[in-house]
C-alpha positions in Angstrom: 19.5 56.6 9.7 22.1 54.9 12.0 22.9 57.7 14.8 25.8 57.0 17.5 24.8 57.1 21.0 27.1 58.3 23.5 27.1 56.8 26.9 28.8 56.8 30.2 32.3 56.7 30.7 32.5 57.5 26.8 31.2 54.1 25.5 29.7 54.5 22.1 26.1 52.8 21.4 24.4 52.3 18.7 20.7 53.1 18.0 18.8 52.8 14.8 16.7 55.8 14.3 14.4 56.0 11.4 14.5 59.7 10.4 14.0 59.5 6.4 14.8 58.0 3.5 18.5 59.4 2.9 20.7 57.0 3.8 23.7 58.9 3.2 23.3 61.4 5.7 24.4 59.8 8.8 24.3 62.7 12.0 25.3 62.1 15.5 23.0 63.0 18.1 23.9 64.2 21.5 20.5 63.6 23.0 18.6 66.3 25.2 15.4 64.9 27.2 13.5 67.4 25.0 15.2 66.3 21.6 14.6 62.7 22.4 10.7 62.6 23.7 9.4 65.2 20.9 11.4 64.4 18.0 13.3 61.1 18.1 10.7 59.0 20.1 7.8 59.6 18.2 9.6 59.1 14.8 11.2 55.6 16.0 7.6 54.5 17.0 5.9 55.4 14.0 8.1 52.9 11.8 7.4 49.6 14.7 5.0 47.3 14.9 3.2 46.6 18.3 5.5 44.9 20.2 4.3 41.3 22.0 2.7 41.9 25.4 3.5 40.3 28.9 0.8 38.7 30.8 1.6 40.5 33.9 -1.3 42.4 35.7 -1.3 44.4 38.7 -4.6 45.8 40.9 -4.0 49.3 41.5 -7.0 51.3 43.7 -7.7 54.7 43.6 -10.9 56.3 45.7 -12.1 52.9 46.0 -12.1 52.2 42.3 -10.1 49.5 40.8 -8.0 49.6 37.4 -5.8 46.9 36.1 -1.7 48.0 35.0 0.1 45.7 32.8 3.6 46.1 30.9 4.2 46.0 27.7 7.7 44.5 26.6 10.4 47.4 25.8 10.1 49.0 22.6 13.7 51.1 22.7 16.6 50.9 24.4 19.2 53.5 23.4 22.0 51.7 25.5 21.6 49.4 28.4 23.0 51.0 31.0 21.7 54.5 29.7 18.1 54.8 29.4 15.1 52.2 28.2 11.5 53.4 27.2 8.8 50.8 28.2 4.8 51.2 27.1 2.1 50.7 30.0 -1.4 50.1 29.0 -3.7 50.8 31.9 -7.6 50.0 31.6 -9.4 52.2 34.5 -12.8 51.5 36.2 -14.7 53.6 33.8 -13.3 51.8 30.7 -10.8 54.3 29.8 -7.6 52.5 28.4 -4.7 54.7 28.4 -0.9 53.4 27.1 1.9 55.4 28.7 5.8 56.1 27.7 7.8 54.9 31.0 11.4 55.8 31.1 14.2 54.8 33.3 17.4 52.2 33.4 16.7 48.6 32.8 18.2 47.3 36.0 16.9 45.8 39.4 15.5 47.9 42.0 16.4 50.4 43.6 18.1 52.1 40.8 20.2 54.4 42.8 21.1 55.9 46.4 21.1 59.5 47.7 22.7 60.7 50.9 22.3 63.6 53.1 25.3 64.3 55.4 25.1 66.3 58.5 27.5 67.8 60.9 25.9 68.1 64.4 29.0 70.2 65.8 27.7 73.2 63.2 24.4 72.0 62.5 25.1 71.8 58.5 25.4 69.7 55.6 27.4 69.0 52.6 25.9 70.0 49.3 26.9 69.2 45.4 26.8 72.0 42.8 26.2 69.7 39.9 25.9 70.0 35.9 22.0 68.6 35.3 22.2 67.6 31.6 18.4 67.2 31.1 17.7 70.9 31.6 20.7 72.4 30.9 21.3 74.1 34.3 23.5 73.5 37.3 21.5 72.4 40.4 22.0 71.2 44.0 21.8 67.6 45.0 22.8 65.5 47.6 25.5 62.6 46.9 23.7 60.2 44.8 24.9 57.4 42.2 23.3 54.3 40.6 23.5 50.8 42.4 24.4 47.7 40.7 23.6 44.7 43.4 26.2 42.4 41.4 28.9 45.0 42.8 28.3 45.9 46.2 25.5 46.0 48.8 23.5 49.3 49.3 25.3 50.7 52.1 28.7 50.2 50.4 27.2 52.3 47.3 26.4 54.9 49.3 29.8 54.6 51.3 31.5 54.7 47.6 29.4 57.7 46.6 30.2 59.7 49.6 33.7 59.4 49.1 33.9 60.0 45.3 31.5 62.8 44.9 31.7 64.8 48.3 35.3 63.4 49.5 33.8 62.4 52.7 33.6 59.1 54.5 33.0 57.4 58.1 30.1 58.6 60.1 27.2 57.0 61.5 24.6 55.9 58.7 20.6 55.2 58.8 18.8 54.0 55.8 15.9 56.1 55.8 13.9 54.3 53.2 10.0 53.4 55.0 9.7 49.8 55.3 6.3 49.4 52.8 8.8 50.7 50.0 11.7 48.0 49.9 12.3 48.8 46.3 12.5 52.3 47.2 11.3 55.5 46.5 9.7 56.0 43.3 11.7 59.2 41.5 9.1 60.4 39.0 5.5 60.1 37.9 6.4 59.1 34.6 9.9 57.0 35.3 10.5 53.8 36.4 13.5 54.4 38.8 13.3 54.0 42.5 16.0 55.4 45.2 17.1 54.6 48.5 17.7 57.4 50.8 20.5 57.6 53.6 21.6 59.8 56.4 25.3 59.9 57.1 26.0 61.9 60.7 29.4 63.5 60.8 31.5 62.2 58.5 35.3 63.4 57.9 37.2 64.3 55.1 38.5 61.2 53.1 42.4 61.3 52.7 42.2 59.2 49.8 38.6 60.1 48.1 37.6 57.7 45.2 37.5 58.7 41.6 34.9 60.5 40.3 33.2 59.3 36.7 34.3 61.0 33.9 31.2 62.6 33.2 31.0 64.2 36.6 31.4 68.1 37.0 30.7 68.7 40.9 31.5 71.5 43.1 31.6 70.5 46.9 29.5 73.1 48.9 30.2 72.6 52.5 28.9 74.0 55.7 25.5 74.7 54.4 23.1 75.7 57.3 19.6 73.8 57.7 18.2 77.5 56.8 20.5 77.9 53.6 19.1 74.6 52.5 15.3 75.3 53.1 16.1 78.7 51.1 17.6 76.5 48.1 14.7 74.2 48.5 12.2 76.8 48.0 13.7 78.8 45.2 13.6 75.5 43.1 17.3 74.6 43.0 17.4 71.3 44.3 16.9 68.4 42.5 13.7 66.5 43.5 15.2 63.1 45.2 17.3 65.3 46.9 14.7 67.4 48.6 12.8 64.2 49.4 16.1 63.0 51.2 16.5 66.3 52.9 13.2 66.4 54.2 13.5 62.6 55.8 17.1 63.2 57.2 15.7 66.6 59.0 12.8 64.7 60.3 14.8 62.3 61.3 17.5 64.4 63.3 14.7 66.2 64.8 12.8 63.1 66.2 15.9 62.1 67.6 16.5 65.9 69.1 20.0 66.4 67.2 18.8 70.0 65.6 18.9 72.8 67.8 
């Protein structure tokens, strides 16, 4: 069966999903994360031959024990700019060989940036309430957006996203990325994506904010106190990359005597 997949900005992609013998049926799938992993991916994989393997290997150490991890080539790409799934094969020191499904974007690192804003005069930040399509709920986030090295630098991307999503500009910018993680901080255990966190101190309103992407549904929540921010986090209302970014930003502000 051939199914259409709708990606960013209304672009239509085609993916071949073998779900049965009835070729007359053509269904339009709007993929949710649960449907993709529980239904479509297993049925697609069952029809595929093992892909050719790459030779790259990386030694990893856990409690002094060595294990080797190597990539297998991409076996499913619903859309180049949307989601790609790889198979990673890992051999542990005790002889176990485990295969994993790795999901992410097929772009060079880092995959995206995040921005935590801070207003020193009232000790507040600006958060966004945004639709999270994977879990079908509204979540709090920092400013965040994809990074494409072919178009902009990381810092310019961060400034553009701040204007687009929070309608803010200017301010003092600090990159919070640790030196030992130049490719970015990992987003998820089972995901390939990495991100770069930024802190922007005292931005001001953008008189001409950049246009948002078509699929974005965002509410700006301004003047959020650090106390309220921590409450949102402890209640599980904030997306994890934003939690990481907020923690690093608050630590930087405390270390530089900027928190009251």
